[in-house]
C-alpha positions as CSV (number, residue, x, y, z in Angstrom):
1,M,29.5,-258.1,-67.1
2,V,32.1,-255.3,-67.6
3,L,29.5,-252.7,-68.6
4,D,26.8,-251.3,-66.3
5,S,23.3,-251.2,-67.6
6,R,23.6,-247.7,-69.2
7,T,26.8,-248.4,-71.0
8,F,25.6,-251.8,-72.1
9,V,22.7,-250.1,-73.9
10,L,25.1,-247.6,-75.4
11,A,27.3,-250.5,-76.7
12,L,24.3,-252.2,-78.2
13,E,23.2,-249.0,-79.9
14,W,26.6,-248.2,-81.3
15,L,27.0,-251.7,-82.6
16,T,23.6,-251.7,-84.3
17,E,24.3,-248.3,-85.8
18,A,27.6,-249.5,-87.1
19,A,26.0,-252.6,-88.6
20,V,23.0,-251.0,-90.2
21,A,24.7,-247.8,-91.4
22,G,28.0,-249.5,-92.5
23,G,30.0,-247.6,-89.8
24,L,29.8,-245.4,-86.8
25,S,31.1,-241.9,-87.2
26,D,32.5,-240.0,-84.2
27,E,29.7,-237.5,-84.5
28,T,27.0,-240.1,-84.5
29,A,28.6,-241.9,-81.6
30,K,28.6,-238.7,-79.6
31,K,24.9,-238.0,-80.4
32,I,23.9,-241.5,-79.2
33,A,26.1,-241.2,-76.1
34,E,24.6,-237.8,-75.2
35,R,21.1,-239.2,-75.5
36,L,21.6,-242.4,-73.6
37,L,24.0,-241.2,-71.0
38,A,22.4,-237.8,-70.2
39,G,23.1,-237.1,-66.5
40,H,25.8,-239.8,-66.2
41,P,28.3,-238.5,-63.7
42,A,31.3,-239.3,-65.9
43,I,30.1,-239.4,-69.5
44,Q,33.5,-239.0,-71.1
45,N,35.0,-241.8,-69.1
46,A,32.0,-244.1,-69.9
47,V,32.4,-243.4,-73.6
48,V,36.1,-244.0,-73.7
49,N,35.8,-247.2,-71.6
50,T,32.9,-248.5,-73.7
51,F,34.9,-247.9,-77.0
52,S,37.9,-249.6,-75.4
53,I,36.0,-252.7,-74.5
54,L,34.4,-252.9,-78.0
55,E,37.8,-252.6,-79.6
56,H,39.5,-255.0,-77.2
57,D,36.8,-257.6,-77.7
58,G,37.1,-257.4,-81.5
59,Y,33.8,-255.9,-82.4
60,L,34.9,-252.5,-83.7
61,S,38.0,-251.1,-85.3
62,R,39.1,-247.5,-85.5
63,V,39.1,-245.9,-88.9
64,P,39.5,-242.2,-89.8
65,G,36.4,-240.4,-88.5
66,G,34.9,-243.3,-86.6
67,F,34.6,-247.0,-86.3
68,V,33.6,-250.1,-88.3
69,F,33.0,-253.7,-87.5
70,A,36.3,-255.6,-87.3
71,S,34.6,-258.6,-88.9
72,N,32.2,-258.5,-91.9
73,L,30.8,-261.8,-90.7
74,V,29.9,-260.4,-87.3
75,R,28.7,-257.2,-88.8
76,D,26.3,-259.1,-91.1
77,W,25.1,-261.3,-88.2
78,W,24.6,-258.3,-86.0
79,K,22.6,-256.5,-88.6
80,R,20.3,-259.4,-89.2
81,R,19.9,-260.1,-85.5
82,F,19.4,-256.5,-84.2
83,G,19.0,-254.3,-87.2
84,Q,15.4,-255.1,-88.1
85,G,13.3,-251.9,-87.7
86,Y,16.3,-249.9,-86.5
87,T,16.4,-246.4,-87.9
88,P,20.0,-245.2,-88.1
89,V,20.8,-242.0,-86.3
90,S,23.2,-241.1,-89.2
91,G,20.3,-241.4,-91.7
92,K,22.3,-243.9,-93.7
93,R,21.3,-247.5,-94.2
94,R,23.8,-250.0,-95.6
95,K,22.3,-252.5,-98.1
């Protein structure tokens, strides 16, 4: 309810990338945001706001160079639920 349709899709993609690849690097997050939010009038604010929401809600935690799931249980559930057939932007796939 807090995210508009474009930032909602961005959040889903970031979370799926983090679950499947074992983390979300700053570089990969930027690539995904640029692809999904092309033409968004305030892309930087949208990115910061979306990360803030995902951190506040306990999905992601900041680590040096990026983000990881705060909970391994939620990460594993997310990967099983949304990761099937997902090709990571980072090229990495966590086992």
